[in-house]
N, C-alpha and C positions, 0 to 999 in steps of 0.2 A: 644487523638489524637493531633498531632502537629497543632497549630492554622494556620500556614502558609500552611501546607498541606491541611487542611480543606478549606482554602480560595481558593487555586488553584483548588480543586475539584469542589467547588461551581462555580468558574469562568468557568471551563470547561463545566459543565452542562449548564450554562447560554449561552455559545457560541454555544453549540450543539442545544439547544432549538431555539436560534435565527436563526441558519443555516437551521434547518428543516422547518421553517416557511417563509424563505426569498425567494424573487423573484430571478430569475437568475441574474438580474442586481445588486441586493443587494449582492448576493454571490460573484460576482466579486469585488465589493467594499470591502467586508470583507477580501477577499484575499489580495487586495492591502494594506489595513490597517494592516493586519498581516505581510506582507512583510516589511512595514515601521517599524513596531514594532521590528521585528527580526533584521533589520539593526541597529536600535538604540541600541538594546541590545548588538549586536556584537561590536558596537563602544564603549560602556561602558566597555565591557569585555576587549577590546584592551587597553583602558586607565588604567585598573587595572592589566594589564599583566596576565589576566586569559585566557590563551591560549586554555584550554579545552573548556570552554564555548564559546569563540570566534568562535571556529570551529563548535560547535553545532548550534549557532545562524546563522552563515553564511550558513551552510548547509541547515538549514530550510528556509532561505531567497531564496537560489538557488532553492529549491524545490517549493516554492510558485511561483516564477517567471516562473519556468518550467511549473507549473500548469496553469498559465495564458497563457503561450505560447501554451500549448496543447489545450486550450479552443478555440483557433482561428480556424475558419473553412477554411482550406486551400485546401479543395477538389475541384476538377474541375479546373477552371481557377480563382484563387483568384485575388481580386482587388489589385491594386498597394499599396493601404493603408494597406491592410492586410499583404502583403509581407514585407512592411516597419516595421509594428508592430512586426512581427515575427523576423525580423532582430534586432530590438531594444531589444526585450526580450532576444535574443541570446547574444547580446552584454552585457546586464546587467548581465547575468549569468557568462559570461567570466570575467567581471570586478570584480564581487563578489569573484570569485575564486582567481583572482590576488590580491585583497585586503587581502584575508586570507594569501596567500603565502608571501606577502610583509609586512604584518601587517600595512597596510596603511589606516588610517582613512579618508584621503582625497578622496580616491577611494570610500569608503562607502558613503561619502557625495555626490559624483557625482551620484552614482546609486540612492540614496534616492531622489535627485533632479529630476532625470529622472522619477522615479516612481511617485513622487508627480505631475509632469506635466501630466503624463498619467492619474492619478487618477482625477485630476481637470477636464480634458476633459470628462472622464467617468461620473463623478458626474454631469456635465452640461447636459449630455444626459438624465440623470434621471429626471431633471427638465422639460424636454420637453415631457416626457411621461405622 
């Protein structure tokens, strides 16, 4: 077996085990971490002119941000902060698509910065629980 393939399988199993035991708060943290990882990988692929993997990583980042957006409870009359969070996630997804189309690392940096800010706020909530 290819050692890199074995390592990826091991990491995948570890991530699945961690997710199955994680609290809802931790699951959201894991999604945000995964989104930041995919953005960094997309940026690296752009730098290498690896357009196929750039597309794969940006698509995964869009999917992760979409998952975060879907996790918002917008039923009934959502609070203004939830509506703003939904708009922010929508903006991030649109910017990621634009980064892919323009092959623009600065846009990836912008989205990563936004996601880091959201994650820092989310992490702070965890310390209060």
